[in-house]
N, C-alpha and C positions, 0 to 999 in steps of 0.2 A: 316425276317431269311433268309441269303441266302442259297439257296438248287438249284441244279440240278434235276428237276423235274425227269429224267428217271434214272439217276445215284444215288438216294435214293432208289429206289424199288430195284435198284441191289447190292446197297452195301448193304441193310435189306435182300436180298435173298443169301449174303454170308458171312455174319454175323453169329457167332458161339459163342462168349460171351454174347449172348442176355440172359435174362430172359426169356425168353418164352421156354416154353419145345421141346424138339427135332422134335415131330410132327410135331408142329405148328411152327416151326422157318419157318420166309421167305424164300418161293424157296422150303423149303423140300418137294418135289411132295411125297416121302413115306418114312417117318421116323419110328422107335421105338419107343414108347412114353417113356420118363424116369421114373424109380420108385416114382418120386414126386406123379403121378396122382394115383397108388394103394396108397399111404398113404393119398392123400386127400380124396379118396374113403372110407377107414377106418374111419377118422376123420369124413366123412359124415354119417355113421354108427353109430359111437359115438354120437352126436348130435342129430340122429333120437331119439336115447332113452332117452337122458340126454338135452336139447337143450341149458342149459344155463353151461352146462361145460366149464368153462374158459379158461381151459389148450387144450380142443378141438379146442374151439374157436379160440384160437392162434393161433396152427398149422395150423388150416384151412386155416387162413389168411397169415402165412406165405408159406405156400404151393401154395397156388392161386397165390400169388406175384410172386414169382420163375416159376409157369408155366406162367405168363405175365396177367392171369386176374383179372386185378386192382379193378376192381369194384368189384367182391365176394369179393377180399381181405378186402378192406375197410367195405365192410358189415358185414363181420365177425368180425373184429375187432371194429367196433362201438357197436355193438354187448356184446363183452368182455369187451368193458371198461363201458359200460351200467350196466354192474354186478358187475364187479369191475373195479373201476375206477382209483386205485391208483395201479395196477399190471405193473410191468416194463418192462414185458416181450411185454404187446401190443407195445410199443414204438418200442422195437425191431424188431417186426414184419413188423411195418408198415414203418419203414425203407425200408425192402426188398419192399415191394411195392413200395414206393417212388425211388428207383433206376430202377425200370423196366418203374417209370414215368419220368425219364428222370430229376431227381432231386437229385443229388448226394448229395450237400450240405446241404439241408434239412434233406436227410437221416443219413449222418453221425453225424448231430448235435443228431438226435434221439440214434443213437447208441451209443455214448459218453453218454448220460445221463441215457442207460439201463446199462451200463457197471458201471458205477457210482454208480448204483443201486443194484449192485451187479448181475445181469444176467452174464451168461456164455456164451460166444462170439462165443463159436464154432459152432453152428448151421448155425452162420451169417456170417462167414469168406469167404467165397465165393462171397455174395453179397457187404459187405462192401469193399473187393480188387475190385470190379468190380468201386463201389464208388470212392475211390482212383484212378484208372487209367482215371476216367472221371473226374478228377479234375486233373490230371498231374502227380501227385503223382506214380509211378510207384513203386520205392523202397518198399513202404508202399504195395501195391497193392501184389507183389511178395510177401513179407514176411507171408500176410492173405494166400495166396493161399496156400506158402508150407507148412504152417503150419494146413492148410483143408488137404492136401493131406497126412499130417502124420499122420491125423486119419483114412483115409481109401480112397484108389484109387477111383478116378472120373472124366471120362474123360471129363466131362465139365469142369471143376476146372485144368486139364490139358491143355485141349486148351486155355483157358483164361492166363493160367501162359505162355505160349508160345506165345500168342498174345501180352499181356503186355513187355515181352521181345522183341516180335520183335517190338513194339510203341517205345522202348527206342534206340534201334539201334543193341542189343545183338543178332544178327544174329545166331551165333553160336550157342550159347546157346539155343535158341528158337528151333535149329532144334534137338540136343539131348532133348530135353522135347517131341518134337513132334513126332521123330520117331517111337517109339513104335506103335502109332495110325495108321501112316503112313503106316508102315508095315503091318497092321492088314486090309487095305484099307477101314480106316475110313474116308466119304467123308467130315465128317466135319470138319476132321482136315486136308484135303488137301485144303477147303477152307481157313483155317487159314494161310496154308502153302503159298496160292495166295497172301494174305493180305500182309503178312513179306516180301516176296519177293521184292513186291510192295513198300512198304513203304522204302526197302533199297534200292530203285533207279532201282532195276530189274524187269523193266515193262517187258519186253521180257518172264521172265521167267514165269512171274504171266499169262499173255499171254496165255502161253504152258498149264498151267493146266488147265484156263477157257476152253480151246479149247477141252480138253478131259473131264472134266469133266462136263461141262456145255455148248453141244454144241449148239451154235447160238446165246450165250451171249458175245463171246469173244469180238466181236466188238464194243460194246455197254460200257462194263465194261472198255475198253483200256482206253479212257479217265479220267476215275475216278482213275484207278491206276495212272496214271501220274500226277495226283494232291497229291496225299498221300504225297510223299516227301516234298512236298511245304510246309506242315502243321506241327504245334506244336503239343507237346504232347499231350496235352488235345484234341486238335482238331482232330488229329488221332483218339483216343479213340472214340471220339462220331462219325467219319465217319464211322470206321469199327463197331460199336457196333449197331448207328441207322441213318448213312447216314448222320448226319449231318456236313457240309463241312466249314462252319462259325458259329463262336458263336452269336447266341440271345441277345436280352435282357433279356428275362427271365432266362438265363444259365447263365449270368454273375449275374442277381440277387439273383438265387439261389447259385453262386458261393461265394456271401459273407456271407449268412446263414451258412458254414459249422465251426464247431470249428477250436482251432488254431492248425497247423499241425506242425509238426518236421521240419524245414528246409530241401529243397531235398539234396541229396548229389550227386554230379555231376560226374559223370564219362567219360571216352574216349575210350568206347570199340573201339577194333577193327573193321575195316569195311570190313565185310564178306559178300559175295551173294551164296545161296544155289540154285540149280536147282536142280528141279525135274523130273523125267520122266514124258513126257505127254502123254504118251501112256495107261498105267495101273495104275491105282489109288494103287494097291499093291505094285509098286515101290519102292525100297528106295530111300530116298534122297544121294545126293551127293554134297557134302559142297567142295565150290572153296574159297580159300583166294587170293584178288589179290588186288592188288591197286587201288584206286577209279581214278575211269573215269573223264572225263571233263565234262559228262553232270550229274555225280553224285556231282562233286567238285560243279559245278553250279546250280544244285537242293540245296545243302547244303547253298550256299549263298541266295538263294531263301528262304528257309526254316528260317534263321537267319534274313533276312531282314523283313519276315511276321511276327518274332517273336519279331523284333525291333517295327512294325509297331503296334501291338496287344499290346506290352508294351506302347508305346505312347496312342493308344487308351484308355488303364487303366490308365494312370496319367491323360488324358485332362478327362474322366469321373470322378476319384477324385477331381481334382479342379473344374470342376463342380459341384460336390457334396458339397464343400467346400463353394464357390460361393453360391450355393443355401442354404446352413445353415446358411452363414454369412446374404446373404439379408434377410432372415426367422428372424436371431436374431435381424439383425437392425430394419424391420418391427416391431418387439416384442417393442423392447427397444423405437420406433417410438410413437408405441400404449403408452407405460405406460408412455412416458416424456408428452403426451397429455393430457393421466388422470390425471397426477401431476399438469400438469397446470391449467387443467380443475379446480380441487379441491384448487389450490391456490387461482385462481380466486373468487372463491366463498367462501373461507376463506374472502379473501381480502374486496367481497362485505358484506358477515354479520358482520367482523368487522367496517367497513365504515359506515354500519345502524346501529351499535350499540353506535357508535362514535356522530354520529347524535342524535338520540336518547337522549344519555347523553346530549350534548351539549345544546339539546331543553328543556331536565329537567332543568338542570343548568339554563339556561336563564330564565324559567319560572318561577323558584324559585326566580331570582336575582328582576325580573320585579314586581312579587308579594310582596318581601321585599319592594323596593323601591316605589310600590305603597303604600304601609302600611305605612310606614315613610312619605311619603309625605299627606296621610291623616291624620296623626298625628300633621303635620305641620300645617295643613289646619284646623285642629279642636282650636288646640290652639291658631291660630291668629283671626278665629269667636270669642273664648272666650275672648281675649282680646280686638276687635272690641265692643262685648257687653259691655263690664266693661267702654269701653271710654264713650260709648253712653249713659250710666247708669248716669257716673258721670256729662256728662255736663248737660244733665235734672235736677240735685238737685240743688235746692234754696240757694242763699247765705245765711246764717244766721250768726251774728254778737251778740256775747254775751257781755252786759255792766257788769260794775262794781254796784254793788246795793249802790244804793242812799240813805242814813239815814232819814227818815224822822222824825222832832221833832213835835210833836202834843202837846202844852201847854193848861191844862183844865183852865179855868178860871171861875168866877163866873157869873151868867146871868147878863148882864147889859142892862137896855135899849137902844134897837138901836136908835143910832143919826139918822136923816133926812137923809137922801145918799146926800153924795156931788157928785156932776158929776165931776169924775177923767178919765184921759187918762187912756186909756187902757196900762196896766205895761205888761209887758211877766212874765209867771210865773218862780219863780226862785224857783229852789228846792235848801232846803240849807242841805250842806254835811258836817257842822261841828259838831261838837258834843257839849252839852250844855256844858256850863263852869262849873256847880255842879250838882252834883244832892242830894236829899234827902236821908239819912243813910237808909240803908234797913235792917230792924230788920228780925230776923229768922222768926216770924208770918207772917209777909206780904210777904218773898219770898217765904213761901209757897203759900200765896193764890195768889199770883201772878203765881205763876207756876202753880196753878190748873187755874187760867184764861186763860194763854196762854194754858193750854193744851185744853180747850173747845173751842176757839176760835181762830180762825188764826190771825199768827204774822203780825206787819205791814207790816216786810220785804217780808212774801209771798203774801201780795195784792201788794206790788208794784212789786213784780216779774211777777206776772200775769198781772199788769199793764203793765210792758215793753212788755213782751210777746204777748201782744193783740196791740200794737202799731204796724204801719205799716208805717215806716219811709223810705225815699227814699234811694236808697243807696249812692247817692251825697251829701245828707245831713249828712251821717253817716263818710264820707269822704274815703268809700271806693272805688276802681277803677273800671272799668268796667270787666265782668268778661272774662278768654280767651278764643280766640276763638274756638271750638270743633275741634276735631283732628279726628274724625271719617271718613270723605271723604277720607283722607290721608292713617289712616289705610286699609279703603275701596279697595281704588287703588294698595294697595300694596297686599293684601288677592287675589283681582281679579288677578291682574298678577300671583303669585305662584299658583291658582288656574288653570290658563290657560296652565303655565306650567309642572302643573302637566298632566293636559287631554292631554296635546302633546306629554308628555313621554308614557302616558299611550297608546294614542293610536298609538304610536312607537312600543311599547312593544306587543300592541296585533298585530301589523302589520307582527312584524318579528315572534310571536306564530305561527299566520297563517301558514305565509309562511314556516318555519318549519316544521308545520302540514302537510301543503301540499306538502311539499319535502317528508315527510316519506309516505303519503297517495300513493305517484307516485312510490317513492320505491317499497313502497308494491304491488301497484297495475303492476308493471312492472315484479316483482320475484313471481306476480301470476299469472302474461299472460305466462311466461318463464315457470312456474310449468307446466301451462295446457298445452303449446305446447308440452313439453316434453311427459305430460299424451298420450295426443293426438299421439304423435311420436309412442309411447311403444302400445297403444290400435292397431293404424295402422299396425305396426310391428307385432304383436300378433294375429292381424287378417289377414295379408296376411299369416304369419307360419300358422293359423289356416287350409285357403282356401287351403295353398299349400300343407297338410297334409292330409288333406281331399281329394284332386285329386291325390297326389300319393298313397292312401291308396286305392282310388276308383280306381285306374290306375292297383295297386298291386292287388286289389280283382277281376278286369275283366281280366287280365294276368293270374292269378291262377285258375279263373272260366275255361278259355278258354284253359289251360294247362290243366285241370282235364276231358274237354271236351274231347282235342286231346289224353289223356291218357284212358280216357273210351272207344272213341271208335278205339284205337290200341288195346287195349286189347281187345276188342269185336273181332278185325278182326286176332289176333295175340294172344290168351291165351295162358298161362305158360301149358308147352310142353317136354317130355321127349325123348331124341334122344340118339345115340349112336356115337360118333366121331371118325373117323377110319384114318382120315388124314387130312394135310391144305396143303395151296399153298396161296402165292402172287397175282399169279395169276389167276384168275375165268377160264380163258379160259384153264388152265391147268387140272381142278379139273376132268372132266369126263375121262381123261388117267387115272388119278390118281385111282379114281375109277374102271376101267378095271381092272389096276394091282391087286388092295384090290380084286376083286372080282373072279379074276381068282388065288387068295390063298384061298379064304374062299367061299365054297360053298354056305355057308347060305348066303351071300351076292347077290346072284343073284336073280333075280327076287323082290329086294328089290328096294325101289325110293331113289336117289341120293339127298340131301339138301345141301345149305351150308347158312353160317349166318357169317359176319364179327365180327375179333378180331383184334384190332389195325391197324395193317398194313400188317395183312395176313387174310386168311379164314378160317373156320370148313368145314370139310368136313363132313356130316351126314347122318344119314341114322334113320328112323322111320317114322312118331313119335311114340314112346311106351306109351302103357296106365298108367305105372307107372315105377317110378324108379327101383324097384324092378327088374320089366321084361327089364329094360334097361338093367342093371347089367348082368340077368341072359344072355342078348345077347351077352353081353361084354366077358362072361366066354367061351362063347360056340366059339367066333370068336380067341378068345387065343389058344383054341385046335387046331386051323386051322394055329396057327403062326403070328396072325394078332392082336397087340397090339392095342389097343382100350380104350376108357373111356366112362361112362355117363357122360352125358350132360344134364342140366335142361334150358330151354330156358326161360326168364322171360315174362310176359304179355305184350305184345306189340312189343315184340323183332322179326324184320322181319326175316324170314327165306325163302328161294328162292327154289325152283326146279332147280336141274343142270340134264341138258339135257343126258341122258345116253342111252344107246343102251341096 
């Protein structure tokens, strides 16, 4: 954030539209308190009787935000939200605190949300107007200020309206609005007047007012006054309200949180410069209308150039945001593409493994069918060989036709002496006898009976022939054919060898397929194991990181608790009465002396101080209770000194102020 360290304090010294109370405004050595402090005290008494009163909590949060005590405001609103989470008034009151925290964009979003929920914006118009001013929407801000003034006069709102008109360059109307306060000698109004003159380019007139109103600060404020005409509207508002001379990244980020606002209406107000009497605060303002000088035109050109630079910076920021979004989208698309590619590769691997498994199954079935066919063929070949061998071993039998033998029964005669005769071959007659005696029925019957009892001649001859062992050569039968068993055995052995070879090839193919499948499964298992191991390592690393983070957080919490406990012991909760405030600690003793001169009750009391944002509280006490502090506030009011009770939290540092 670009700031001028000395000018920031000076700008805060002169800021009048700040949400801080008038007494606690930076640089206000002695200023009367606004009625908001009394209203806050009333809400505190209500909360003392009913700690969970949502209306009182919301109002206390709103008033604390207006008084600039944003920490207390957020605490009140957190309690209200716990009691009634959906109450839209909490959002509106939180917007008041956010304006005091220099977050107008977020505040306007909360105001808009509360208004949509039916919350009346009347109590929040001054803060919403300030938020509009801080975002460069002066016309919207002035409309809110005017509506708030129609509800009742308010010097602070009047000063904010005059300052907003001065930011927009409408010096004449700003002077008209501010004149009643200037005539009453309102110091804050004269500070606004100095700002308006400086923003219009009349730095000399602003210097005269500061020389009269703030002796000793004129030389320090002069460079600041000469920077104001060069700033754009929103930058002017931040400069005169908070002393911020250039936009910070936090401010730009907050501006993006604002809801959509109507387009600003650009008008060309006449250039008017007003000068004030530098001698007495009560002097009336004299408005002089003249043509812009060379310095004013140059300042206007510089302001336009700076506005153009800011617009370029904003455009560059938007381009950078768009590029960042595109880069993030590209990275997301690349991650999605890689995930899809990995999924496709995994699906392809699974499909390939399924195809290999199916091919292996089909090949195994084909090999099994071929092996069964080969076994069937081999079995048939073996059966044929066995039949051939049996046929070769069987003897050759030749069946001869029966030869009839005729036996003639003759009466027995004495056998003559044998005469040696040459041996003649045995001839078997095959012719039938020439004639046979007639057969009578009785003879036929007897012959049949005899035939039944004794074997016939044919049977006897058949038995004789069967028992003969006649060489095959004598029977005229050729040699038996050569056995074919050897040839059959060779063909069978060749078929068996081919079947064995094919079976071996099938087994090898099956084994190779099984080995490939096993290898693929092993690789898949290794990949799964590696993935599981990586996930385990990542989970272990995350657990270790989480454990370390938790341990560090616990250690930090313990250290913070120890520091808080030590701070609470050193500075417990105490009750005080705030009588004044100031940005410069060195000026607090003088302020105490002035207040002690007005209120005799302060004599003999010890002065204390504690910081509040860019200013410092001037306190007295401590008192035993809040009631005792309130009683002392009432005592001071009888002497014409406006004060209010204040309770410091445990651990809050409160330092002594050296007073006489």
